[in-house]
Every structure is written in C-alpha cells, then in structure tokens.
N, C-alpha and C positions, 0 to 999 in steps of 0.2 A: 144790911140785915143778915145776921149769921144765926144758924140754928143753935138752940140751947143744948140739944143732944143730937149727935150725928153718928152715922155708921157707914162704912164702905163695905160693900159685898165684893170681895176680890175673887176673881174666878177666871175660868177659861170657857170658851164657847161650848154649848151643849152640856152644861153641868146642872141645869135645872133652875137657873136664876129667875126665869119667868114664873115658875111655880112658886118659888120662895117669895118673890115680890107680891104675887097675888095673895098668898096666905097672910103676909105681914100687913098688907093694905086692909085686909078684912078685919083685923083686930081693932082698927079705928084709933090706935095710939102709937103706931110706928111710922107715921108719915105716909107718903106715897112714893116708895122707892122705885127707881127705874134707871135705865141706861141713858143718862143725859149727856155724857161727855165723849161719846164715840165720834170719831172723825176719820176720814180717809186722807191719804197723803195729798197735800196741796189744797185741802178743804178746811174751812174754818167753821166754827159753830155759828157765827153770825150769818154766814152765807147759807149754811145748811138749814137753819131754822128762822131765817129772815129777822134777825135781831138788829137793833140799831148799832150795837157795839158789843165787843166781847164781854166787857164788864157788865153791860146791860143784860146780856144773855145770862150770865151767872146769877145776877140779881133776880131775874125772872124765874130761873130754875128754883131758887130758894123760895121765892114768894109763892109759886104755884104748887110746890110739892112738900112744903113743911107743914106738919100738922098744927092744929090749934094749940097743942101742948109744947110746941117748939122742937119737934123731932123730925129729922130729915135723914133720908137714906139714899145712897147712890150705888149703882152697879158699875164696876170697872173691870174690863178684861185686860189681861197682860198684853194682848196683841196691839193695843193702842195706848198702853199706859205711859210709855215714854213720850209719845206724841201729845198726850193730854198734859203732862208736866211742862213740856216745851211751850204749849199754847198758853198755859197759865202764867208762865214766867214772862210772857210778852205783855201781860197786863201790868201796868206801872206799880200797882199796889203790892204785887207779889214778886217783882223781878229780883228782889234781894234774897229770896228764899229758894230752896231746891229740895227735891225728893220729899221725904216724909215730913220735913219741917214746913214745906210749902202747903201740904195737905192739912197739917195741923193748924196752920194759920187760916187757910180758906174755910175749913169745915169745923173749926173750933174744937180741936183735939178729938178727932173721930175715933171710934172703936172699929175694929176690923172683924168681918165675918168671912172666913175662907170657905167658899162654896166649892166642893169637890165632887168627884164621882169615882167610886171604887173601880168600876168596870170601864177601863179606858178603851177597850175594843168597841163596846157598845156606844161609847161617847164619840169615837172616831166615825163609826158607821152613821150615827145621827148627824154629825157635822157634814159628812159627805152627801147625805140625802138632802139636807137643808140647802146646801150650796147648789145642788142641781135643781131642786124643785122650787126654791125661793120661799118655802114655807118654814118659818123659824119658830112659830108658836101656833098652837091650835086652840082657839077659843071654844069653850063649851057651847054646843048647840049650833055651831057655825061650821059649814063644810068648806074647807079651803081648797082652792083650785090650783094644783101645781102647774108651773109654767112648762114643765117637761116631765117625761117619765124617767125616773132615775135608773142608772145602769151601774152594776157592780164593777168596781175597778180596784184590784188589790193594791196597786202602787199608790193610788190616791188615799185609800184608807190607811195604808202603812205610813204615809207622810203625815196624816193627821195624828196618828198614834205618836209619832216622834215629836210632832209639834206640841201636843198636849203634855208630853213628858218634859219637854224643854220649858214650857210656860209654867208648869207646876214647880219645877226646880227654881225658876226665876222668882216666883212668889215666895218660895221658902227662903231664898237668899235675902230678899227684901225684908221679910219679917225678922230674920236672924240679925242682919246688919243693923237694923233700927230698933232692936230689942222690943219687938212687938209680939204680944201673945194674942193671936186671934182666936175667936171662937170657930172651931172647925165643924162644919156641917157637911154631911154626905147626902147626895141626891137620893140614894137608895133608902136612907133612913127617913127622909122627908116624905117620900112616897108611902112608906109604911105607916107613918103617923104625922099628919099635918099639925095636930094639936101639940104634940111633943116638940116639934120644930119651933112653933110659935112661942111656946113657953120658954124654951131654951134661949131664944133670941131676946125676948122681953126681960128675962132674968139677967142676961148678960148686959143689957143696956140699963139695968136698974130701973126699969119701968114697972110700976105696980100692976099686977094682973087684975083685970076687971073681974068683978064677982061673977062667977058662973059664965065665964067667957065662952062664947060659941064661935066655932070656926066653920063657916059655911063651905060648901064645895068650892074648890079653887076655880077661878075664871078660865084657867087653861087646862087642857087635857093632855094626857100622855100620848106621845106621837109614835112610840115604838109599836111595831106590828109584826106579822109573820115574816114579811120581807126583811125587816131589820134583823130578826133572829137568823134567817137564812144567810144573810150577808155576813153576820158575825161568825157563824159556824164555818162558812166558806173561807173567810179570812184566816181564822185560826188553823184550819187544815192546811192551807197554802203556806202560812207562816211556819208551821211545824216542819213541813217538807223543806222549806228554804233553810231553816236553822239546821236541820239534819244534814243537808248537803254541805253547808259551810263547816260544820263540825268534822265531816269526813275529809274535806280539803285540808283543814288545819292538821288533822291527825296524819295525813300523808306527808306533809312537810316536816313533821316532827320525827318521822321514821328515818 
C-alpha cells in the first residue's frame, strides 16, 4: 500500500514540526503526519515499535497514518536521515535504490516541505532546554513535568547553533543535488497565521481547500517563555564578546 499523495517535512529539531503537523491534521485532508522513521544508532524500527518486520512496520505506518483520500505525510530530521536511508535499503524491495530515488519509490514521488526557523539562537536554546527537561512538545491544557531544572550553558547552546547551521546546509545540498524545489515554511510565519500555513501546504500538494475550512487551535502550545528569552539574550551577549576577542587576536597577527 502506497499513498496516492505524499509529502516529507524536512527539518532540524526545534523548528516547529509538532505545530505544523497538528495544524495539518486538523484540516482532515492532509493525512496524519508525524515523525515515524526516527531511530538511534544500533536500534531498528521493528524493535522500537514492536513490529513483526521492517517491511511490516513501514506498511503499518502507511496504513495507520494515510488519510481516506490517500494523503500521507512524514517528518524527517537531518540528524537521522542517513540512518533512515540505510535502514530502508536493508529492505529487499528497496535495496537497489538510494537517496532521493529510494524515497521517491517508497513514498510514491513525495513533495518536500522544508520546515525552518529564522532565529537559530532561539532554536538552539529550545533544543538545549528540551534535552535537559525531556519535554519536546507541550500539549494544550496539559502540564508537562520536566525531569530536571534546565541550566544555561553557553558552550552547549553554541554547539546546537553550529549543528543547526550544518544540518540546514545539508538539507540545502540535498535539495540542490536532486533538483528538488521544496515549499519553504518558517516557524515564525506559522505562529503568526496557522490558516495561512495550512493553505500554503494544501495548495502545494494540489489538494482542494475545503469550503470555509476552519483551523482549530493547535493541539500543541508554544514552549518559549521568559527563561528562554533570558538564555537567548545571555548567549548573544557572550557570543558577541567572544567574537570581539577573536577579532582583536586576528588583528594583532596582521600587524
């Protein structure tokens, strides 16, 4: 069973994919998009989700998350993209394919939505907090209990900033090398207008907009708070000082 229409939300962590998926699910015609193909090193999908086989797991993902109109969507992060391709190639049906060709075969020529975030510092802060607290999404009306109180660490946030930049560059290379023109969406724009985001995606997928389509409040809430803003400000201040010192050192060597 392959979807009639499919899309891949290509992204990096903390870009707002939970929010986008919640909005798309609420339209009733964009399937039930989610992050189905994540795995850690040494872990398989059939082990993680107790499936009878890898091929069986893939079939179950399609069956459970494809809409009645044949639309399927999946979120894929660059951090495990190569691992995902490797695991798919181990399935006999797909072992003769690689890269974008493999995904074209598996998902029936999917369209790509590149979910990004303009403010990488805030994204890195969010990533750092999520790693420490264990809270990756905040459902509306539900109070999540963090596993620990997060602590500001400049080096950690700086590493996430660098990783985000590297993963973004890798997605850009993937699209360029495979001549793919993705729909680019930014988290900040989706927060500003949920309806506009939904309309852009449905138009991109060539799905007819339901008459007087209503977009209810997303099932997930924004997690940024005053602490997030304080961390972002502290990071920028320390980064500015670090950059200034490096510039002074370079200038001394040039003299």
